[in-house]
N, C-alpha and C positions, 0 to 999 in steps of 0.2 A: 183787233185794233179798237173797234167800237167799245168793247167791254172795258178795255184799259182806260180809255178816255172817260167813260162813265165812272169808273172806280176812282180815277184821279180827281174829278170834279166833286164827287161825293165826299172824299176825304178832305177837300179844301173848303167845304161848306162851313160857314161860321158856326151855325148851331151845332152841327155834328162835332166840330172841334171843341166847342165849349163843353158839351156833354162828355166827350172823351176825356177832356182835362179833369172834369169833376170826378170821373170814375178812377182816375190815376192818382192824383195828389192826395196823400193820406190814406189811400186804399180803403174807401168806405165799403161796407159789406152789403151784399144782397140782404134786405131787411130781416133782422133776427136770425141770421146765419153767420157762419164763419167764412163764407165764400166771398172773396173780393169781387166787386162789380167789374174791376179791370180785367178779370179773366175772360169776360165776354168780348173784350177788344182784341185779345191776342191773335185769333185767326186772321184778322184784317191786316196785321202788321208782320206776319211771318217773313214776307219778302224783305222788308226793311231790316229785320233782325239778322236774316241770312246775309244780306249785303254788308252789314256792319261787321259780322263775324269773318266774312271773307276778306274785307279790307284790312282788318286788324287780327289776322289769323294767329300770329305769334302771341300777342297779348292775350287774346281770348283763350288760347290753349293753356297758357300758364294759369289764368284765372280759373278755368274749369278744373285743373289739377288741384289748385288750392281749395276749391269748394269741396271736391271729393275727399281730400285729406281731412278737412273740417268735419265732414259728414262721418267719415270712418272713425276718427278719434272720439268724437262725441258719442257715437254708438257704442264703441268699446268701453268708454267711461261708464256708460249706463249699465252695460252688461256685467262689468267687473264690480261696479259699486252697488249701492243698496237703494237705488232710485225706484220710483213708481212711474206709472203711465204718464202722469202729468209732467214729470221731469223730462222724459224723452220727447214728449209732445212739445214742450217749450223749446227744447233743442231744435226740433224741426221747424217751429214757428220762427225762430231767429234766422235759420238758414233760408227758409222760404221768403222771408221778408227781404233779406239781402239780395237773393236772386231776382225777386220781383222788382226791387228798386233798380237793379242793374238793367233788366230787360225793358222796363217801362220808362227808364230814363231815355233810352233810344227812341221809344215811341213818343215821349214828351217832346223831344227835339223835333221830330217829324211833324207833330201837330202844330208847333209854334213857328216852324220855319217860314211859312207864307207870311204871317203877321203875328204880332204879340197881342192883338185885340182880345182874343179869348182869355188870355191870362189876366188882363186888366179886369174884364167882366167877372171872371172867377173870383178875383180878390174882393170886388165890391159885394158879390153875393155872399161870400164867406164872412165878411165883416158884418153884414146884416144878420146872418144866421147866428153868429157868436153873440151879438148884442141881444137879440130876441131870446136866445137860450138862457141868458143871464137874468132876463126880466120875467120870463114865464117858465114855471117849473113843469107844466104839462108839455110845453114845447121841448124843453130840455130832455124830458123822459122819452119823448117821441124820437128825438135825434139820436139818442143812445142806441136805438134799433139799427142804425147804420154803422155802429162800431162793433167790433168783435165782442160777442157776449162775455167771453172769458176775460178779455181786456177790461171791459166796462166794469165787471164785477171786482176785479183786482184793484183797478184804479179808484173806484168809489170807496172800497173798504179800507184800503191801505193809505192812499194819499188824499182821496177826496177830489171831486171835480167841481169847478165853479161854473165854467161855460164849456161848450163844445161847438165845433163847426161840423160840416158834413165830412166825416172821416177824420176830422182834426180834434185831437184831445191831448191834454197835458203837454209835456216837454216836446214830444215828437210833433204835435200839431203846431206848437209855437215856432219850432225850428223850420217846419215846412212853409208856413205862411210868411215868415221873415225871409227865408231863402227865395221864395217866389217874388217878393218885392225887389230883392237885390238882382235877381235874374232879369226881371223886367227893366229895372233902371240901367242895367249893364248893356242891354240890347236896344233900348228905346231912346229916342232923341227928345222925347217930351219931358223936359226937365221939371217944369212947374208941376205937372201931374205926378211925377214920381216924388217930388218934394212933399206934396200933400199926403201921398200914400205913406211915406216914411214917418210923417208926423202922426198920422192916425194909427198906424199899425202897432206902435209901441204900447200904448195903454190897452189896446185890444188883445194883443198877444200876451200881455201880463196877466189878463184874466184867465187865459188858458193855463199858464204856468209862470210863476215868478222867475223861473230860470230863463225866460225869454230875454231878460236883461243881458245875458251872456252873448247869444248870437247877435242881438241888436247892436250892442256896444262894439263888438269886434268888427262887424261889417262896417259900421260907421267910422270907427277909428282907422282901420287899415285902408279904406277906400280913399283914393286921391280926389274924389269928386265932392265938392263943397255942398252940392244939393242933397247929398246923403248925410254929411256931417252936421249941417246947420239944423235940420229937423230934430236930430238927437238932442241938441242943446235946448231947443224950444220944448220938446216933449218932457225932458227931465225937469225943466223949470215948472211946467204946468203940473206935473205929478207932485212935485214938492209943495206947490201952492195949494193944490186940491186935497192933499193927504189929511190935513187936520179937520177938514169939513165934511168928509164922507164917513158915515158911521155904520153902514151896513151894506150887504150885497157883495157881488163879485169884485167890484172895484175896491171895496174896503180891504179885502184880503190881498188884492193885487198891490195895494199901496202900503202894505206892512213894512217893507224895506225902507220906504221913505219916511214913514212915521218914526220908525226906530232910529233912523239917522238924525232926525230932528230932536228926538228925546234923549237918545243915548250916544249920539256922535259916531255911530257905525252902522253900515248896511248889514243887518242881521235878520234872521227869521227863525221860527221854531223848526222848520224843516232842515235848515243849514246846521243849527245847533245839534239836532238829532243825528245828522249824518256823521258828525265828528266822532261819535261813539261807536260807529260801525266799522272802523278801520281795524281789521284783524287779519293776520297772515296765517296760512296753514302751518300746523306744527308737525305734521307727518310728511316724510319724504315722498310717500306714495301719492299724497294729495297733489304735490308739486308736479309729479310725473304724469299721472293719469286722472287725477281728480277723484271725487267721491261719488260722482254720478247723480248729484242732488242739486236742484235749484230751490226746492221747497222743503220745509220741515215735514217729516213723515207723520202726517196726521190728516185724515180726510176732512176733519172739521176746521183745520187751520189754513189760513192764507199767508202764514208767516214764511219769510224767506229763510233758506238754509243758513245757519250760523248767525241768524238775525242781522244780516247785512244787506243793504240795498245798493251798495257800491257796485257799479257795473263791472269793473275789472275783477273785483273779488268774487262776484257771483259766477262769472265765466271761469275764473281760476278754480274755484271750489268744485265746479261741475266737471271740468275736463282737464285740469292741470295747465301747466305753463305752455306746452305746445298748442293746446286748444285756444288759449288766450292770444298767443302770437298770431295764429292763423285768423282769428276773429279780427284783429287789428289789420292784418295784411289784406284780407278780403275787402274790408270796408274802405281802406285807403288806396286800393289798387289803381283805380282810374283817375285819382287825383294827383298822386305823386309825379307822374310824367309832366303834368301841367305846372306844377310848382317848380320843378327843376329844368324846365325847358328854356331855350334861348329866348330872352324877352325882346319883344318888339312893341311898338306903340299900340298895335291892335291886340296883342296878347297879354299885356301887362295886367289889365283889370281882370282878365280870366284867371291869371296866376294868383292874383289877390283873392278872388272868389274861392278858388280851390284851396288855397292856404287857410282861409277863414273857416271853410266847411270842415277841413281836417282838424283845425284847432278847436272848433265847437264840439266835434266828435270826441276829441281827447279830453276836453274839460267836462262835458256832460256825462261821460262814463265814470267820472268820479262821484256822481250822484246816483245814476241808475243805468241800466243797459240801454244804450242808444246806438242805432245804426245810421249809416249815411243815407240822406234823402235821395229821391229820384233825380234831383238836380245835379248830382255828381256826374252821372253818365251823360246827362243832357249837355252839360258844359264841356265835357270831353268831346262830344260830337261837334259842338260849336267851334272848339279849338281846331279840330281836324279839318273842318270846313274852311276856316280862315287860312290855315297853313296850305291848303290845296290851291288857293288863289293868291297866295303871297309868294313872290319870287325869293 
């Protein structure tokens, strides 16, 4: 009994919850390794994961079956195709990331259930880290040590990185930090504070990836809360005003879309223009059925993607075929779909909107690169189940 009380109070300590949150969102690595810091937390939350699985036994069983099918088809595609170790390794990276996001979404919910203070503190810390990483190249290089070495290498050489957070980089990082703000504003009653956060987070997330415009706009447009919509308009206005006056640094690249709109009349960028040339479908029936088992071009010196396409859906399709692609979509959307199609009440309407936008962001961003659902998907599922439990 005494041990249970001590464990309970330990998990509810503010500093502990903040550290745990930092280890989960974005999955920063143990420095210069591929091992997520979050793995150290797993033993402390096995009970919560077991309870979640027990309460949602039917849903969890089907999810596990889908995951096993995804694993099997991907492995068969590799064995039948002409892939190398890095191709099958990337297949496992995708699968592990989905599983970790699902498991740690449950843990994220448990961490934030007592209060949302640690999430607010985490956001402030990440904003500071992102700003400093854009101003100091030595600090930027240091922070790369908390990112998967393989990912850092690929992102730097193929897309380039402007800023990073602790575990936050590129599109995935931008989506995570924007989702965190929405999650906070969804469950917090401090409207002025979330108003300020929404205003600040747009330019900050744009330095991580210009694609941040997509989740930010969608969350703002679909939400019924004005303290989320109004900051979008203010942020957009500020970005337009500042774009002609900033001539270098991360913000210069982040403002490319706005400069192009002023000069050309359309939101365009070099990355979007390049993406349009990457749409190509398989020409062989076998590729549609089982894929070619390739994510990368067969060259040890090359970081080029197979078929020279960066389109998320197409990379998945070329590796494992149509069944593999459908399973990828199903696994990522699995815990969001019930929330979108549930019976709406006053308490669950915003949760349904959050789930719908997360799914829409996932669908759109995979037209650019491979994107998985963030940890907030399972976390919001837990929030929904909690509300339903106390709602007649």
